[in-house]
Structure formats: C-alpha cells, structure tokens
ZAMIGU-709227 format. One line per 4 residues: number of its first residue (from 1); for each residue x, y, z of N, C-alpha, C. Coordinates in pm, 1 decimal, m for minus. Example, Ala and Ser with C-alpha at 12.3 -4.5 7.8 and 13.67 -1.06 7.14 Angstrom:
BEGIN
1) 1319.0 m569.0 780.0 1230.0 m450.0 780.0 1320.0 m330.0 780.0 | 1285.0 m225.0 708.0 1367.0 m106.0 714.0 1290.0 3.0 787.0
END
This chain:
BEGIN
1) 1149.4 m626.0 957.2 1078.8 m736.8 887.3 1138.3 m744.1 759.3 | 1172.5 m906.7 764.5 1275.8 m887.3 616.5 1179.7 m893.2 478.0 | 1270.6 m903.7 346.7 1195.1 m926.4 239.2 1121.3 m1050.7 198.2 | 1168.0 m1134.1 220.8 1072.8 m1272.7 217.3 933.0 m1267.5 308.1
5) 935.7 m1230.7 450.8 818.6 m1204.4 542.7 735.9 m1081.8 475.8 | 791.2 m989.3 409.2 709.1 m913.2 310.2 618.7 m966.9 230.7 | 693.2 m1004.4 151.5 618.3 m1092.1 55.5 495.3 m1162.5 50.2 | 520.1 m1264.4 211.4 447.2 m1339.7 226.7 344.9 m1290.2 309.1
9) 342.3 m1139.9 305.8 268.3 m1097.3 408.5 157.0 m1029.4 311.8 | 200.7 m1020.3 186.9 80.9 m936.0 76.5 57.3 m1021.8 m43.5 | 100.5 m1186.5 m37.5 57.1 m1257.6 m138.0 m43.8 m1278.3 m136.8 | m94.2 m1261.4 m272.6 m267.9 m1306.5 m303.7 m314.7 m1368.8 m416.1
13) m356.4 m1446.9 m461.0 m415.9 m1460.8 m575.4 m471.2 m1358.1 m657.2 | m542.1 m1223.3 m624.1 m578.3 m1127.4 m648.4 m417.9 m1035.4 m700.2 | m352.6 m1061.2 m736.2 m280.3 m983.0 m818.1 m217.0 m1120.4 m915.6 | m270.0 m1029.9 m1038.5 m258.0 m1061.9 m1169.2 m51.1 m1113.2 m1218.6
17) m25.3 m1209.0 m1234.6 89.4 m1275.7 m1256.0 139.5 m1291.7 m1418.4 | 50.3 m1274.9 m1466.5 78.7 m1273.1 m1586.6 45.2 m1169.4 m1712.2 | m59.3 m1063.4 m1691.2 1.8 m912.3 m1735.4 58.0 m825.4 m1709.6 | 119.4 m755.8 m1748.8 180.0 m648.0 m1692.5 81.4 m558.1 m1602.4
21) 71.3 m494.2 m1498.8 58.6 m389.0 m1411.3 112.3 m288.9 m1421.0 | 58.5 m153.1 m1370.1 98.8 m49.1 m1314.0 46.9 1.1 m1193.2 | 123.0 40.9 m1068.7 86.2 50.8 m936.8 162.9 170.5 m893.9 | 112.0 223.9 m757.7 145.1 347.9 m709.3 201.7 206.5 m533.9
25) 311.6 277.6 m523.3 322.6 233.2 m357.2 339.9 361.1 m248.5 | 240.9 418.8 m179.4 284.1 561.1 m139.1 313.3 547.9 22.4 | 414.4 613.2 79.4 435.5 630.5 146.5 557.2 462.5 140.8 | 652.8 485.2 50.0 705.6 343.7 47.3 839.5 359.5 99.1
29) 855.6 461.5 169.7 1046.8 464.6 223.6 1089.9 387.4 179.7 | 1209.6 300.4 174.0 1323.3 267.5 168.6 1277.1 145.9 51.2 | 1190.0 78.8 49.6 1127.1 53.2 1.6 1125.4 m143.6 m32.1 | 1100.2 m169.3 130.1 1116.0 m318.8 121.1 952.9 m341.2 81.9
33) 815.8 m317.3 53.2 688.8 m361.2 m20.4 669.5 m301.9 m98.3 | 784.8 m216.1 m176.0 812.5 m244.8 m337.9 875.1 m345.3 m395.5 | 982.5 m338.8 m346.4 1022.9 m482.2 m373.3 947.6 m563.3 m329.7 | 865.9 m560.2 m225.7 759.4 m742.8 m188.9 669.1 m748.9 m325.6
37) 628.8 m624.4 m335.0 547.4 m610.3 m422.7 563.3 m646.5 m595.3 | 702.4 m612.2 m605.9 737.1 m656.1 m769.4 790.7 m758.1 m765.6 | 861.6 m873.6 m637.8 847.3 m1002.0 m671.9 707.2 m1085.0 m694.6 | 615.0 m1007.9 m645.7 450.4 m1082.6 m735.7 402.2 m1019.4 m844.3
41) 440.4 m875.5 m938.5 383.8 m900.1 m1050.1 463.7 m967.2 m1159.0 | 417.7 m929.4 m1258.7 447.6 m986.6 m1393.4 594.3 m903.3 m1414.9 | 640.9 m1010.5 m1525.3 772.0 m894.0 m1577.8 737.7 m795.6 m1661.7 | 797.5 m634.7 m1588.6 778.2 m567.8 m1767.4 668.1 m437.2 m1649.6
45) 583.7 m449.0 m1531.6 529.3 m414.7 m1457.7 616.2 m279.3 m1413.5 | 508.3 m154.3 m1344.0 598.2 m57.0 m1333.1 532.2 m41.0 m1174.4 | 616.5 35.0 m1094.6 605.0 41.2 m974.3 644.6 205.1 m968.4 | 549.7 265.8 m888.0 560.5 451.7 m914.0 585.8 449.7 m747.8
49) 712.2 472.6 m674.2 736.3 442.2 m520.5 744.9 593.7 m489.9 | 647.6 607.4 m394.5 637.8 759.0 m345.9 636.0 784.1 m260.1 | 728.2 889.7 m177.9 754.6 908.4 m43.4 812.4 1068.4 m30.4 | 819.5 1074.8 123.3 884.4 1265.4 118.2 991.2 1277.0 169.8
53) 1045.2 1148.8 119.7 1171.3 1130.9 248.4 1263.5 1112.2 78.4 | 1343.7 1197.1 72.0 1436.9 1193.9 m66.9 1521.6 1106.3 m7.0 | 1581.3 1123.6 96.0 1727.4 975.7 111.4 1662.0 885.8 91.3 | 1494.8 795.3 170.5 1511.8 719.5 139.8 1459.3 663.9 0.0
57) 1422.8 736.2 m64.0 1380.4 678.5 m200.8 1527.0 631.2 m349.5 | 1660.8 742.9 m246.4 1810.3 688.0 m306.7 1824.6 550.3 m318.9 | 1774.8 506.3 m245.7 1786.1 358.7 m191.1 1755.6 227.1 m287.6 | 1631.2 267.9 m363.4 1527.1 221.0 m442.4 1554.1 160.8 m593.0
61) 1556.0 34.3 m621.9 1637.4 58.7 m798.1 1540.9 m24.1 m775.7 | 1526.7 m17.0 m963.6 1417.9 m103.4 m1090.2 1491.0 m311.3 m1014.9 | 1394.4 m353.5 m1010.0 1462.4 m491.7 m1054.5 1500.9 m530.5 m1185.9 | 1493.0 m668.7 m1187.8 1570.6 m702.2 m1335.6 1383.5 m724.1 m1371.3
65) 1266.8 m759.7 m1307.5 1152.2 m765.9 m1334.2 1102.8 m663.5 m1413.0 | 1078.4 m586.9 m1280.2 953.9 m513.0 m1282.1 1073.3 m310.5 m1244.3 | 999.1 m244.2 m1367.1 1047.9 m100.6 m1360.0 986.4 m1.2 m1231.3 | 1068.9 71.4 m1159.1 1042.8 133.0 m1030.9 1101.1 231.6 m1043.4
69) 1009.0 358.3 m1013.5 1005.9 492.6 m1071.4 958.1 591.0 m901.7 | 1054.2 639.9 m870.5 1057.9 673.2 m770.1 1023.6 885.3 m784.2 | 927.9 871.9 m698.0 840.3 985.5 m707.6 891.9 1059.5 m533.3 | 928.7 1162.3 m538.6 939.8 1201.5 m411.7 822.9 1344.4 m415.8
73) 736.9 1274.5 m302.9 638.1 1344.4 m291.6 563.0 1356.3 m144.4 | 436.3 1398.3 m112.4 438.4 1372.7 7.9 267.8 1356.6 m21.9 | 228.1 1185.1 m21.7 136.9 1120.5 m85.8 m14.2 1175.7 m4.8 | m50.0 1260.8 60.3 m169.4 1303.7 178.2 m166.8 1441.5 81.5
77) m98.4 1480.0 109.3 m111.2 1659.6 47.6 m133.5 1668.8 m85.4 | m7.5 1564.8 m174.7 33.8 1648.3 m278.4 m74.8 1575.7 m387.9 | m114.6 1664.7 m462.5 m202.1 1583.1 m612.0 m88.1 1510.2 m640.1 | m79.3 1407.7 m712.7 4.1 1291.8 m752.7 m34.3 1302.3 m940.4
81) 12.7 1258.8 m1030.8 14.0 1302.2 m1178.4 1.8 1119.1 m1204.3 | m97.5 1071.2 m1141.5 m92.0 913.5 m1192.7 m245.6 875.4 m1222.4 | m227.6 810.0 m1330.3 m381.4 788.9 m1387.7 m363.5 591.8 m1433.9 | m456.6 536.6 m1472.1 m483.1 429.9 m1500.4 m372.8 307.8 m1408.0
85) m451.2 375.0 m1254.6 m310.0 242.2 m1186.1 m388.3 125.0 m1216.9 | m354.8 m16.1 m1174.6 m413.9 m117.4 m1184.4 m436.0 m154.2 m1000.0 | m326.1 m52.3 m923.3 m325.7 m96.0 m768.0 m257.1 m9.9 m685.7 | m297.7 23.1 m554.8 m223.6 60.4 m470.8 m151.5 m1.1 m355.0
89) m45.6 1.6 m320.2 0.0 m37.9 m202.6 10.0 64.6 m83.7 | m19.9 40.0 m5.0 m9.2 145.6 114.9 44.1 26.3 224.7 | 129.0 32.8 244.1 211.4 m37.5 366.2 272.1 55.9 484.7 | 216.9 39.6 576.2 262.5 57.4 694.5 247.1 263.3 639.4
93) 154.5 307.0 615.6 174.5 436.6 555.6 13.5 452.4 573.6 | m101.4 420.0 534.9 m200.7 459.1 611.7 m280.1 519.8 731.9 | m186.2 498.6 832.8 m188.4 560.1 957.4 m163.8 699.6 1000.3 | m105.9 756.8 848.9 m55.8 848.9 848.9 m139.0 917.6 810.4
97) m287.8 899.2 709.9 m362.0 963.7 695.8 m464.7 983.2 799.1 | m532.1 1137.9 811.0 m612.9 1198.1 941.6 m782.7 1135.3 855.3 | m788.0 1242.8 710.0 m909.5 1207.8 692.1 m891.3 1070.2 578.4 | m948.2 947.8 637.7 m940.0 879.4 514.6 m1058.6 851.5 430.1
101) m1161.6 917.9 495.1 m1260.8 897.4 361.2 m1235.2 957.5 215.8 | m1170.7 1137.8 278.1 m1143.1 1198.9 184.7 m1006.5 1190.9 52.4 | m915.2 1098.8 144.3 m829.9 1076.8 95.5 m845.9 925.4 m22.9 | m935.1 866.2 46.4 m924.0 725.3 m37.6 m1058.7 763.4 m169.8
105) m1208.9 890.5 m169.2 m1182.1 990.9 m258.8 m1094.8 997.9 m378.0 | m998.3 1025.4 m309.2 m890.6 1134.7 m397.7 m779.6 1069.0 m475.6 | m739.5 960.7 m383.4 m670.1 874.6 m473.7 m721.3 772.6 m561.2 | m912.5 784.7 m545.8 m962.1 641.5 m646.7 m977.0 728.5 m774.0
109) m880.7 865.7 m792.0 m839.9 925.7 m963.7 m778.3 851.7 m1023.2 | m680.9 810.2 m964.7 m552.1 753.2 m965.6 m609.7 618.9 m1021.5 | m677.5 564.6 m976.5 m707.6 418.0 m1026.9 m802.7 420.2 m1176.2 | m788.9 254.0 m1244.6 m850.4 200.1 m1292.2 m986.8 180.2 m1235.2
113) m1076.7 137.5 m1292.0 m1279.9 90.6 m1229.3 m1238.6 m33.4 m1168.8 | m1117.8 m119.1 m1227.9 m1175.4 m231.9 m1198.6 m976.4 m231.8 m1093.6 | m931.3 m186.6 m1010.0 m854.3 m182.7 m965.0 m858.4 m250.4 m797.7 | m749.4 m205.3 m777.5 m678.3 m282.4 m634.0 m611.3 m207.4 m542.2
117) m634.6 m204.2 m392.0 m620.8 m176.5 m253.9 m544.7 m306.6 m240.3 | m349.4 m264.1 m185.0 m370.9 m363.8 m95.8 m265.5 m281.3 69.1 | m333.4 m340.6 131.9 m338.3 m218.8 262.5 m185.2 m371.4 390.7 | m149.5 m272.0 416.9 m38.4 m318.4 553.5 m118.8 m261.1 702.7
121) m162.4 m280.8 769.7 m120.0 m177.8 863.6 m154.4 m226.9 1028.4 | m176.4 m169.3 1083.7 m152.7 m231.8 1267.6 m295.9 m237.5 1263.3 | m363.1 m345.3 1349.3 m472.3 m434.3 1339.7 m464.3 m345.9 1529.0 | m539.3 m226.9 1519.9 m539.5 m151.6 1617.5 m587.5 14.9 1575.2
125) m691.8 48.7 1668.7 m702.8 143.2 1652.3 m676.7 293.6 1762.7 | m618.8 233.3 1850.5 m540.5 318.4 1922.9 m410.3 375.3 1830.3 | m370.9 505.7 1879.0 m231.5 569.8 1832.1 m125.5 529.2 1935.0 | m38.3 485.6 1864.1 126.7 393.0 1889.3 216.4 525.8 1872.5
129) 229.3 630.6 1949.1 359.5 745.1 1981.1 270.6 787.5 1874.6 | 415.9 852.8 1815.0 377.8 980.2 1703.4 410.4 935.0 1565.1 | 425.9 790.0 1586.8 466.3 723.8 1414.6 406.9 609.1 1344.2 | 272.3 610.4 1446.3 112.2 550.0 1354.3 50.6 656.2 1480.7
133) m2.5 788.8 1400.1 m128.4 853.9 1487.8 m230.0 787.3 1501.8 | m275.0 761.8 1346.3 m402.5 745.1 1256.1 m433.5 614.6 1218.2 | m420.5 484.3 1367.3 m366.7 377.8 1243.7 m555.0 309.5 1249.3 | m587.2 219.3 1130.3 m701.3 137.8 1170.3 m724.4 4.0 1150.8
137) m761.8 m29.9 1236.7 m785.2 m173.8 1271.7 m847.1 m224.5 1175.2 | m837.1 m381.5 1147.0 m868.0 m465.7 1010.4 m1083.7 m416.0 1031.5 | m1139.6 m387.3 1111.0 m1257.6 m387.2 1154.0 m1330.2 m218.2 1112.0 | m1213.3 m159.3 1157.6 m1217.2 m5.9 1103.5 m1211.2 m21.4 948.3
141) m1142.1 m46.4 878.1 m1063.6 m28.1 741.2 m1157.5 m89.0 710.2 | m1274.7 m210.0 679.2 m1385.4 m230.8 615.6 m1486.7 m167.7 610.7 | m1512.2 m75.2 768.3 m1578.9 m37.9 748.9 m1576.1 142.9 660.5 | m1441.5 212.8 686.4 m1410.3 307.9 573.5 m1421.5 260.5 411.6
145) m1343.8 134.8 397.6 m1350.9 92.5 242.8 m1489.0 95.0 176.3 | m1583.9 27.2 292.5 m1720.8 m11.6 218.2 m1805.8 105.0 209.9 | m1772.9 248.3 310.9 m1866.4 373.6 307.0 m1793.7 419.8 175.4 | m1683.3 366.9 128.6 m1642.6 455.5 m1.1 m1656.1 365.4 m122.8
149) m1718.8 249.8 m133.9 m1779.7 189.2 m233.1 m1706.6 65.7 m273.5 | m1630.5 44.1 m170.8 m1603.6 m105.9 m240.6 m1632.2 m207.6 m128.2 | m1658.9 m326.0 m239.2 m1749.6 m438.7 m187.0 m1673.5 m559.9 m129.5 | m1529.4 m559.1 m177.0 m1481.2 m704.9 m155.1 m1337.1 m587.6 m25.8
153) m1389.3 m658.6 108.6 m1231.5 m601.2 120.7 m1183.7 m803.5 245.5 | m1052.0 m786.9 250.3 m1091.6 m977.8 270.8 m895.0 m941.7 349.7 | m899.4 m976.6 470.4 m776.6 m1004.7 561.3 m699.5 m1135.7 512.7 | m575.5 m1062.6 423.0 m497.6 m1161.9 369.8 m393.9 m1259.1 468.2
157) m371.6 m1185.8 561.4 m234.8 m1226.1 631.7 m207.4 m1122.6 731.1 | m170.0 m1213.8 869.3 m116.2 m1175.2 1007.0 18.6 m1165.1 1039.7 | 109.5 m1063.8 1082.3 266.4 m1013.8 1126.1 233.2 m1016.3 1258.9 | 322.4 m1084.1 1352.3 334.8 m967.4 1462.7 388.6 m880.7 1427.7
161) 340.2 m780.3 1539.8 439.1 m655.6 1574.1 496.6 m641.1 1714.1 | 660.2 m583.1 1691.0 726.1 m519.3 1741.6 696.0 m453.1 1867.4 | 530.3 m337.7 1786.3 529.7 m285.6 1932.6 445.8 m323.8 2053.2 | 460.9 m494.1 2013.1 313.4 m534.9 2125.3 175.7 m478.2 2132.4
165) 123.0 m406.7 2008.3 m8.2 m302.4 2020.7 m67.2 m361.9 1894.4 | m81.8 m499.6 1880.6 m214.3 m597.5 1778.5 m91.4 m619.0 1647.5 | m119.3 m722.2 1604.2 m58.3 m767.8 1486.0 m71.4 m649.2 1370.5 | 8.2 m638.8 1269.8 37.3 m598.0 1137.5 m55.5 m739.9 1072.8
169) m168.3 m637.8 980.2 m207.7 m710.4 904.7 m242.2 m682.1 743.3 | m241.9 m763.5 660.1 m274.8 m691.9 563.8 m345.0 m718.0 437.1 | m515.2 m643.1 359.9 m593.4 m670.8 336.9 m577.9 m602.9 132.6 | m695.9 m681.4 107.3 m685.8 m670.4 m10.3 m853.1 m664.3 m16.7
173) m875.4 m536.7 m89.8 m977.2 m410.0 m150.2 m1015.6 m395.8 m294.4 | m1098.9 m454.4 m338.0 m1207.1 m433.7 m493.6 m1294.6 m347.5 m456.8 | m1356.3 m285.6 m561.6 m1503.8 m260.0 m580.8 m1594.5 m397.4 m605.0
END
C-alpha cells in the first residue's frame, strides 16, 4: 500500500486538524500509517510510533509538521508510559492481540476520556497464516468495543486485500 492510499483509508472528519493532539501508533512497523496519520493531524501534534522491531523504527523520522517519537516496545505485553493520549492508531496490528477485551481495558488507561481509536484491520474472523493470527472482522470489532463501553464504532473505508481474504477496512471508535 502506498502512503496516499493509507491516508485515504484512515481519513475522517473525526480528526481535528485545528488542535495539536498526541497519538500512539501501536505496532507501527516502518511507519506507513504513522506518516498517514501525521498527514491528517494539526501542526505541532505528536505521534508515538511503537513497535518491537527496532530495525523498522530506525526508518521513521519526524515530519515537518508532526513530531514522531519512536519507542521500542511490545505494545501487547509491555506497560507503556503513555498518558492523556487523544487517540490510538492500530493499523494491521490488532490482529496480533489474542485477548482483545483485556487489551482494550489496558490501553484505555493511556487515553483521555474523550479519545479516539482508529483501527485498520482485515474484514475477516478467520486467521490468515501466521501473520494474521487473531483478526477481527468489522462485526466482531463492533461487538468487542461495544462490550468495552464504546458507543460509536463506525466503518470509514475499505481497500482490497492482497491476500484475497476479504477487504481491509478502517474504523473510528469513540465513547
């Protein structure tokens, strides 16, 4: 996927482009969606790009408008020193989380009360080999976040998947 496609996939009116915000990109890889998010946030915003692959993190740099801080960590098992985030982006990373309800409860402590989740995920509940072990199709995502106390779970956009296992979708989630 190219940067412009990633931007189009997560673009939403639900992101403020006026006010500086602080976000975390959990499981950022080499930063494709980190850069996509940076292109949508207000100047002076901060994104914590978090991944356990230190080589991938070395390829990520701040943009002219947004500060990107990399953090080498396992976002699933480690407790992250993050507070008062405006949002969490999980692009192709939620499918690595086996116990999603417990994980959502854990990361809620990183967020402000009025915060946003942006999720990019395969729209299937069937595992796709070892690289997508615990996917959450959109209907499953709605159920998981509803049970965690979130009231708005909206599908934003879809993009075809190269794995022919359903589309990739994006969703915005708020309380």
